[in-house]
Backbone as CSV, one residue per row, in Angstrom:
resi,resn,N_x,N_y,N_z,CA_x,CA_y,CA_z,C_x,C_y,C_z
1,MET,18.383,-44.258,-19.471,17.825,-43.106,-18.766,18.109,-43.193,-17.272
2,LEU,17.943,-44.411,-16.720,18.208,-44.611,-15.299,19.686,-44.403,-15.002
3,GLY,20.542,-44.771,-15.949,21.981,-44.587,-15.759,22.352,-43.125,-15.633
4,ARG,21.711,-42.266,-16.428,21.992,-40.834,-16.350,21.565,-40.255,-15.003
5,LYS,20.439,-40.709,-14.494,19.977,-40.236,-13.193,20.927,-40.677,-12.091
6,ILE,21.440,-41.898,-12.181,22.364,-42.394,-11.166,23.669,-41.607,-11.223
7,VAL,24.180,-41.356,-12.426,25.414,-40.580,-12.571,25.214,-39.163,-12.031
8,GLY,24.082,-38.545,-12.318,23.793,-37.211,-11.804,23.699,-37.200,-10.292
9,PHE,23.068,-38.205,-9.711,22.936,-38.296,-8.261,24.305,-38.473,-7.613
10,VAL,25.154,-39.325,-8.181,26.503,-39.542,-7.649,27.308,-38.247,-7.747
11,PHE,27.220,-37.551,-8.880,27.937,-36.291,-9.048,27.488,-35.268,-8.009
12,LEU,26.178,-35.175,-7.782,25.646,-34.237,-6.803,26.129,-34.580,-5.400
13,CYS,26.099,-35.850,-5.049,26.528,-36.260,-3.713,28.024,-36.039,-3.507
14,SER,28.811,-36.228,-4.535,30.263,-36.063,-4.383,30.683,-34.603,-4.418
15,SER,29.869,-33.727,-4.952,30.254,-32.322,-5.011,30.079,-31.612,-3.674
16,THR,29.203,-32.084,-2.811,28.975,-31.447,-1.526,30.205,-31.506,-0.629
17,PRO,30.860,-32.653,-0.438,32.075,-32.654,0.390,33.192,-31.813,-0.222
18,LEU,33.272,-31.777,-1.544,34.296,-30.968,-2.187,34.057,-29.489,-1.892
19,TRP,32.813,-29.045,-1.962,32.491,-27.652,-1.657,32.800,-27.348,-0.199
20,ALA,32.471,-28.280,0.701,32.742,-28.075,2.123,34.243,-28.026,2.390
21,GLN,35.015,-28.787,1.645,36.458,-28.777,1.822,37.058,-27.452,1.348
22,LEU,36.531,-26.896,0.264,37.037,-25.635,-0.253,36.563,-24.440,0.570
23,ASN,35.460,-24.582,1.275,34.885,-23.498,2.069,34.685,-23.974,3.504
24,PRO,35.744,-24.093,4.287,35.578,-24.622,5.653,34.826,-23.633,6.536
25,LEU,34.071,-24.177,7.465,33.329,-23.361,8.411,34.225,-23.033,9.599
26,PRO,34.006,-21.896,10.255,34.813,-21.551,11.423,34.591,-22.551,12.554
27,ASN,35.639,-22.756,13.372,35.556,-23.723,14.468,35.000,-23.123,15.747
28,ASP,34.852,-21.810,15.808,34.380,-21.156,17.022,32.865,-21.303,17.139
29,PRO,32.355,-22.013,18.168,30.894,-22.208,18.288,30.145,-20.915,18.616
30,ALA,30.829,-19.896,19.148,30.149,-18.640,19.484,29.651,-17.935,18.226
31,ILE,30.297,-18.173,17.109,29.875,-17.545,15.859,28.489,-18.039,15.460
32,TYR,28.221,-19.317,15.705,26.937,-19.886,15.304,25.795,-19.408,16.197
33,LEU,26.130,-18.955,17.383,25.106,-18.470,18.312,24.893,-16.971,18.197
34,ALA,25.641,-16.309,17.339,25.526,-14.858,17.179,24.166,-14.497,16.600
35,ALA,23.741,-13.291,16.900,22.425,-12.845,16.427,22.408,-12.624,14.924
36,GLU,23.525,-12.206,14.356,23.563,-11.931,12.929,24.048,-13.159,12.173
37,PRO,23.544,-13.378,10.966,23.983,-14.530,10.192,25.422,-14.357,9.718
38,ILE,26.083,-15.477,9.511,27.454,-15.464,9.019,27.419,-15.165,7.536
39,ARG,28.245,-14.237,7.113,28.309,-13.894,5.701,29.699,-14.260,5.202
40,MET,29.772,-15.396,4.560,31.052,-15.856,4.033,31.031,-15.712,2.522
41,PRO,32.158,-15.321,1.957,32.185,-15.206,0.494,32.132,-16.579,-0.149
42,MET,31.428,-16.675,-1.232,31.341,-17.924,-1.973,32.246,-17.803,-3.198
43,LEU,33.051,-18.803,-3.409,33.934,-18.798,-4.559,33.290,-19.609,-5.669
44,ILE,33.167,-19.006,-6.821,32.653,-19.730,-7.969,33.537,-19.397,-9.163
45,ALA,33.445,-20.239,-10.142,34.220,-20.001,-11.358,33.460,-19.041,-12.244
46,SER,34.166,-18.100,-12.830,33.533,-17.183,-13.753,34.323,-17.181,-15.049
47,ALA,33.632,-17.013,-16.135,34.280,-17.027,-17.443,34.408,-15.600,-17.946
48,ASP,35.541,-15.284,-18.472,35.730,-14.009,-19.140,36.545,-14.262,-20.408
49,GLU,37.017,-13.202,-21.050,37.716,-13.369,-22.319,38.995,-14.188,-22.163
50,ARG,39.647,-14.103,-21.001,40.922,-14.780,-20.811,40.749,-16.234,-20.414
51,GLY,39.569,-16.657,-20.106,39.358,-18.045,-19.707,38.695,-18.103,-18.346
52,MET,38.864,-19.212,-17.646,38.218,-19.442,-16.364,39.110,-18.934,-15.234
53,ASN,38.523,-18.313,-14.256,39.241,-17.936,-13.045,38.261,-17.907,-11.884
54,HIS,38.795,-17.891,-10.684,37.956,-17.818,-9.492,37.848,-16.360,-9.075
55,ALA,36.652,-15.954,-8.673,36.451,-14.566,-8.251,35.512,-14.537,-7.063
56,ASN,35.749,-13.623,-6.183,34.810,-13.417,-5.067,33.581,-12.721,-5.602
57,ILE,32.452,-13.241,-5.269,31.191,-12.655,-5.697,30.677,-11.785,-4.556
58,GLU,30.579,-10.528,-4.814,30.061,-9.613,-3.812,28.552,-9.512,-3.966
59,SER,27.905,-9.341,-2.845,26.453,-9.186,-2.916,26.133,-7.885,-3.637
60,LYS,25.051,-7.926,-4.388,24.653,-6.737,-5.144,24.263,-5.624,-4.188
61,LYS,24.584,-4.440,-4.599,24.198,-3.288,-3.801,22.675,-3.193,-3.823
62,THR,22.107,-3.167,-2.647,20.644,-3.127,-2.590,20.160,-1.800,-3.149
63,GLU,19.183,-1.913,-3.990,18.617,-0.718,-4.591,17.763,0.001,-3.557
64,ASP,17.759,1.291,-3.650,16.939,2.062,-2.729,15.483,1.704,-2.943
65,ALA,14.775,1.542,-1.840,13.355,1.225,-1.925,12.613,2.414,-2.528
66,PHE,11.552,2.117,-3.250,10.753,3.170,-3.866,10.075,3.980,-2.776
67,GLU,10.270,5.271,-2.822,9.605,6.167,-1.885,8.608,7.018,-2.652
68,GLU,7.356,6.876,-2.272,6.312,7.649,-2.940,6.434,9.111,-2.517
69,PRO,6.298,10.042,-3.459,6.421,11.457,-3.100,5.304,11.884,-2.157
70,LEU,5.598,12.912,-1.389,4.638,13.399,-0.407,3.411,14.028,-1.070
71,PHE,3.629,14.672,-2.220,2.524,15.292,-2.951,2.531,14.790,-4.388
72,SER,1.508,14.025,-4.723,1.301,13.547,-6.087,-0.209,13.555,-6.322
73,LYS,-0.616,13.184,-7.524,-2.055,13.145,-7.811,-2.772,12.197,-6.853
74,ASN,-2.199,11.018,-6.671,-2.832,10.042,-5.791,-2.837,10.512,-4.348
75,LYS,-1.746,11.147,-3.924,-1.675,11.633,-2.546,-2.683,12.755,-2.303
76,TRP,-2.838,13.665,-3.269,-3.833,14.730,-3.107,-5.229,14.132,-2.969
77,HIS,-5.535,13.152,-3.797,-6.833,12.486,-3.731,-7.008,11.833,-2.354
78,GLU,-5.961,11.182,-1.880,-6.011,10.528,-0.575,-6.182,11.552,0.547
79,TYR,-5.420,12.635,0.497,-5.513,13.663,1.542,-6.890,14.320,1.572
80,LEU,-7.468,14.543,0.398,-8.800,15.153,0.351,-9.840,14.229,0.974
81,GLY,-9.774,12.931,0.645,-10.730,11.978,1.222,-10.561,11.849,2.725
82,LEU,-9.318,11.725,3.187,-9.081,11.630,4.628,-9.453,12.927,5.346
83,GLY,-9.186,14.049,4.701,-9.546,15.331,5.297,-11.048,15.488,5.449
84,SER,-11.793,15.038,4.444,-13.253,15.132,4.550,-13.771,14.260,5.683
85,LEU,-13.178,13.091,5.843,-13.593,12.198,6.924,-13.216,12.787,8.289
86,ALA,-12.045,13.404,8.375,-11.628,14.022,9.638,-12.533,15.201,9.995
87,LEU,-12.861,16.038,9.016,-13.745,17.178,9.296,-15.149,16.711,9.677
88,ALA,-15.615,15.627,9.075,-16.928,15.092,9.452,-16.907,14.597,10.900
89,GLY,-15.812,13.950,11.283,-15.689,13.498,12.672,-15.633,14.669,13.646
90,LEU,-14.919,15.719,13.273,-14.862,16.908,14.128,-16.210,17.621,14.189
91,ALA,-16.969,17.574,13.088,-18.300,18.197,13.080,-19.223,17.498,14.078
92,VAL,-19.071,16.198,14.226,-19.892,15.465,15.201,-19.551,15.926,16.617
93,LEU,-18.274,16.203,16.878,-17.845,16.571,18.226,-18.026,18.049,18.535
94,ALA,-18.164,18.869,17.512,-18.251,20.328,17.709,-19.587,20.714,18.335
95,PRO,-19.597,21.829,19.086,-20.864,22.283,19.673,-21.865,22.695,18.590
96,LYS,-23.104,22.286,18.801,-24.165,22.552,17.822,-25.016,23.707,18.338
97,GLU,-24.794,24.867,17.786,-25.519,26.070,18.191,-26.375,26.543,17.024
98,ASP,-27.313,27.404,17.310,-28.119,27.990,16.243,-27.263,28.963,15.442
99,GLY,-27.493,29.012,14.157,-26.739,29.932,13.301,-25.447,29.288,12.819
100,LYS,-24.471,30.148,12.563,-23.201,29.678,12.017,-22.267,29.287,13.168
101,SER,-22.204,27.995,13.444,-21.384,27.475,14.539,-20.205,26.673,13.965
102,PRO,-19.268,26.274,14.814,-18.181,25.416,14.325,-18.705,24.125,13.687
103,HIS,-19.817,23.612,14.212,-20.425,22.414,13.640,-20.795,22.653,12.174
104,HIS,-21.378,23.794,11.904,-21.783,24.134,10.540,-20.565,24.254,9.620
105,TYR,-19.554,24.996,10.080,-18.375,25.210,9.227,-17.593,23.907,8.986
106,LEU,-17.516,23.058,9.986,-16.840,21.775,9.801,-17.625,20.875,8.834
107,GLY,-18.952,20.931,8.916,-19.771,20.166,7.975,-19.606,20.655,6.547
108,VAL,-19.567,21.982,6.368,-19.347,22.548,5.038,-17.951,22.170,4.535
109,GLY,-16.965,22.193,5.430,-15.609,21.797,5.046,-15.539,20.335,4.641
110,ALA,-16.247,19.457,5.375,-16.277,18.033,5.028,-16.925,17.826,3.663
111,ALA,-18.015,18.548,3.402,-18.686,18.430,2.104,-17.796,18.946,0.980
112,THR,-17.079,20.033,1.226,-16.197,20.605,0.205,-15.035,19.656,-0.106
113,LEU,-14.367,19.164,0.938,-13.256,18.246,0.711,-13.724,16.919,0.107
114,GLY,-14.902,16.457,0.510,-15.448,15.233,-0.073,-15.734,15.400,-1.556
115,GLY,-16.325,16.543,-1.921,-16.570,16.821,-3.338,-15.278,16.950,-4.118
116,ALA,-14.256,17.583,-3.513,-12.960,17.708,-4.183,-12.285,16.340,-4.323
117,ALA,-12.452,15.461,-3.335,-11.882,14.111,-3.419,-12.527,13.325,-4.564
118,VAL,-13.839,13.446,-4.690,-14.535,12.754,-5.781,-14.106,13.327,-7.128
119,ALA,-14.026,14.636,-7.216,-13.622,15.268,-8.483,-12.197,14.877,-8.866
120,SER,-11.283,14.883,-7.887,-9.900,14.503,-8.211,-9.801,13.020,-8.545
121,GLY,-10.563,12.192,-7.869,-10.550,10.756,-8.176,-11.065,10.463,-9.568
122,LEU,-12.149,11.132,-9.947,-12.687,10.929,-11.294,-11.758,11.506,-12.356
123,THR,-11.076,12.600,-12.031,-10.154,13.207,-12.988,-8.919,12.339,-13.204
124,PHE,-8.338,11.842,-12.112,-7.076,11.111,-12.209,-7.259,9.627,-12.505
125,HIS,-8.403,9.051,-12.160,-8.583,7.603,-12.277,-9.798,7.208,-13.116
126,TYR,-10.197,8.046,-14.044,-11.397,7.732,-14.823,-11.222,6.466,-15.653
127,LYS,-9.990,6.120,-16.016,-9.762,4.901,-16.818,-9.909,3.633,-15.982
128,ASP,-9.831,3.756,-14.663,-9.933,2.589,-13.790,-11.374,2.162,-13.536
129,ILE,-12.319,3.003,-13.871,-13.725,2.714,-13.573,-14.297,1.790,-14.640
130,ASN,-14.936,0.717,-14.193,-15.513,-0.295,-15.069,-17.025,-0.301,-14.848
131,TRP,-17.767,0.262,-15.789,-19.219,0.357,-15.617,-19.943,-0.917,-16.003
132,LYS,-19.251,-1.868,-16.643,-19.909,-3.127,-17.007,-20.170,-3.989,-15.779
133,HIS,-19.244,-3.975,-14.829,-19.383,-4.758,-13.602,-19.014,-3.867,-12.410
134,PRO,-19.862,-2.903,-12.090,-19.468,-1.912,-11.084,-19.318,-2.474,-9.668
135,LEU,-20.083,-3.486,-9.297,-20.018,-3.988,-7.931,-18.922,-5.027,-7.722
136,SER,-18.372,-5.565,-8.807,-17.298,-6.548,-8.657,-15.916,-5.933,-8.852
137,ASP,-15.857,-4.730,-9.389,-14.575,-4.059,-9.595,-14.287,-3.172,-8.386
138,PRO,-13.177,-3.396,-7.682,-12.900,-2.611,-6.476,-12.715,-1.116,-6.742
139,ASP,-12.129,-0.754,-7.873,-11.936,0.671,-8.174,-13.273,1.376,-8.400
140,THR,-14.183,0.706,-9.104,-15.496,1.295,-9.351,-16.310,1.371,-8.063
141,LEU,-16.211,0.344,-7.251,-16.916,0.353,-5.970,-16.367,1.456,-5.060
142,HIS,-15.055,1.659,-5.093,-14.433,2.745,-4.333,-14.988,4.100,-4.800
143,ALA,-15.091,4.275,-6.102,-15.609,5.533,-6.649,-17.076,5.737,-6.259
144,LEU,-17.878,4.680,-6.332,-19.301,4.799,-5.974,-19.487,5.116,-4.495
145,LEU,-18.725,4.443,-3.631,-18.846,4.704,-2.200,-18.347,6.104,-1.841
146,GLY,-17.266,6.536,-2.470,-16.766,7.890,-2.224,-17.758,8.945,-2.674
147,THR,-18.371,8.721,-3.824,-19.386,9.665,-4.321,-20.599,9.690,-3.397
148,LEU,-21.021,8.515,-2.949,-22.142,8.442,-2.012,-21.804,9.153,-0.706
149,GLY,-20.548,9.030,-0.265,-20.116,9.729,0.950,-20.166,11.232,0.782
150,ALA,-19.642,11.728,-0.328,-19.666,13.180,-0.574,-21.102,13.686,-0.701
151,LEU,-21.954,12.918,-1.375,-23.366,13.324,-1.481,-24.046,13.337,-0.118
152,GLY,-23.684,12.391,0.750,-24.229,12.382,2.111,-23.829,13.630,2.871
153,TYR,-22.564,14.048,2.739,-22.126,15.287,3.386,-22.896,16.490,2.849
154,ILE,-23.027,16.554,1.538,-23.709,17.692,0.912,-25.173,17.737,1.346
155,MET,-25.832,16.589,1.383,-27.231,16.533,1.820,-27.368,16.935,3.284
156,ALA,-26.394,16.512,4.113,-26.449,16.877,5.532,-26.343,18.383,5.706
157,VAL,-25.457,19.015,4.952,-25.300,20.468,5.057,-26.545,21.182,4.528
158,SER,-27.110,20.677,3.417,-28.275,21.353,2.828,-29.546,21.163,3.656
159,GLU,-29.652,20.078,4.412,-30.850,19.822,5.221,-30.733,20.359,6.652
160,ALA,-29.572,20.852,7.032,-29.396,21.335,8.404,-30.290,22.542,8.633
161,PRO,-30.829,22.757,9.754,-30.756,22.034,11.016,-31.916,21.059,11.251
162,SER,-32.497,20.506,10.209,-33.625,19.586,10.397,-33.156,18.308,11.097
163,ASP,-34.128,17.513,11.507,-33.810,16.289,12.241,-33.243,15.189,11.348
164,ILE,-33.392,15.311,10.039,-32.909,14.275,9.130,-31.435,14.464,8.763
165,HIS,-30.868,15.642,8.994,-29.503,15.908,8.526,-28.450,15.020,9.186
166,PRO,-28.612,14.588,10.461,-27.601,13.659,10.990,-27.576,12.313,10.268
167,VAL,-28.726,11.886,9.774,-28.784,10.618,9.044,-27.945,10.710,7.769
168,TYR,-28.092,11.819,7.059,-27.296,12.021,5.850,-25.800,12.115,6.182
169,GLY,-25.483,12.802,7.263,-24.086,12.939,7.664,-23.467,11.608,8.041
170,ILE,-24.201,10.799,8.790,-23.702,9.473,9.177,-23.554,8.589,7.948
171,MET,-24.548,8.643,7.052,-24.466,7.859,5.826,-23.239,8.271,4.999
172,GLY,-22.988,9.563,4.922,-21.830,10.056,4.189,-20.521,9.610,4.822
173,ALA,-20.437,9.688,6.154,-19.206,9.298,6.846,-18.942,7.799,6.723
174,VAL,-19.978,6.989,6.839,-19.805,5.538,6.704,-19.389,5.178,5.280
175,SER,-20.024,5.783,4.295,-19.663,5.507,2.901,-18.239,5.944,2.593
176,MET,-17.866,7.120,3.078,-16.501,7.602,2.854,-15.489,6.701,3.564
177,THR,-15.815,6.239,4.767,-14.924,5.329,5.493,-14.736,4.027,4.714
178,LEU,-15.822,3.483,4.206,-15.727,2.245,3.419,-14.920,2.438,2.149
179,ALA,-15.100,3.578,1.497,-14.343,3.862,0.278,-12.855,3.964,0.570
180,ILE,-12.515,4.626,1.669,-11.095,4.753,2.044,-10.538,3.405,2.480
181,LYS,-11.301,2.663,3.240,-10.846,1.356,3.741,-10.582,0.387,2.591
182,MET,-11.334,0.495,1.513,-11.123,-0.392,0.356,-9.746,-0.200,-0.267
183,GLU,-9.224,1.001,-0.202,-7.922,1.287,-0.812,-6.767,1.034,0.131
184,TRP,-7.030,0.866,1.413,-5.952,0.580,2.354,-6.015,-0.858,2.650
């Protein structure tokens, strides 16, 4: 057994100078200092029907990276959730006047988009929800936090203009932020 290891080690050590002799490196030191790596063809033996021959091995053509479409089920769900969070943020900044103000309409828009995000998430990802261990499964926790966020928006709109409605709105925005952050 030890003899086989010694023979293998000797073979490995003797093959390195042979490879270096067949593939000499350029003598110009400026090449080694270049920003781009040197790409030299490697010669290896390849077998085909006619027997053994040497062939240049070209690097494989890199496959195009996967590009997710701009509009898909997942993207719509994502856009609805982000849109609800953006409208909630704008509702905080909008002027708060009596009656139907931009604050009111932005809050209603946040509640609508939040509800649509929850509905689309439950429609497209209902198989991902695990009710046996809801707090340890990230998909189920995402669904619960998103639902809590949408309910917070809805409660804020329904309780307006009372003093408690900002609490519901903040709770909804924080829950929606956490739900979105879990997926990013």
